[in-house]
C-alpha positions, 0 to 999 in steps of 0.5 A: 510467480511474476517477474518484476520490472526494474522500477521502484516505489519512490518513482511510482509515488512521485509520479502520482504526486506530480500527475495530480499536482497534489501538495499533500502526502501521507506515508504509513510505515516510515522505518528509516525514511528510505522512501519518505526522504526521497518524496518531493511534496509540499506537505508530507506526513509520515507515521511510524510507531518506532522511528522515521516520519513526522508522527510517532504513533500507530496508523490507527491512532493517527487516523482517529485524530486526523482531519486532513485529506491527502492526494497520495497515501503510501502504505508500508506499515505493519505487513499484517493483512488485518492491519493493511486492510484497516489502513486502506479503509481508513485511507479512503476516508482521507483521500482527496478526490482523484487521489491515489493509495499505493500499497507496498509488498503485494507480490512476494516471490515465495511463501518464505517472504509471506510468513506472519508473524515476522520471522526471526531469521534474516529475510525480506519480510512482506507478510500477508499483504498479498491477501488484500489484492483478492478483495480490492480487485472485486470492490465496486467503490475503487479501481485497483491495479497491481503494478509489477515493480518493487515487491508489487505495488497495489494502486487504489483510486476511489470511485465512490464514497461508499467504503465497503468492508473487506471480507477475509481471504484464507492465508494459505500462500497457495491461493496466490500461486494458483490464482495470481492470473486473476489479479489485475497485474500490469506493467509500470507505465507513466500514462 
């Protein structure tokens, strides 16, 4: 698999917030606010059904009610492919022009990290978020790159207003292992 660089998602998110000088940040999946409390942005909204953030609800509920646009959206909620796929499509509808979506957990180091549902044994759980990379790389309405830091951080930018529906990818982890070189994996660079 891919060797990850020693940077973290908080640094990446803050970089994009500062780069576009946005005052609005949305985080899906806050847990214990490990990321949310470190991000500096004037208007921060965090959505989590259990704890953390500012809104106690699912991301689906939030997006049904939301009217605001965001410069940077971080997706680290339920690590199920179908949910993350919905979160990305919903986020694209509420992304400011030139905004960024950052998706966590896209490069699991092995199949034991990519199990769905979440295993009961103690492990870092990344679910099957990795499947999304194979769709995003071919979409014509976004640019996508996969930065090899912090469990793999996908970065999406909208290039048109046409939100395409993503089709399914088989959940066999060997697809990632065999085709990882087809993904747009890049080093972290502040350029």
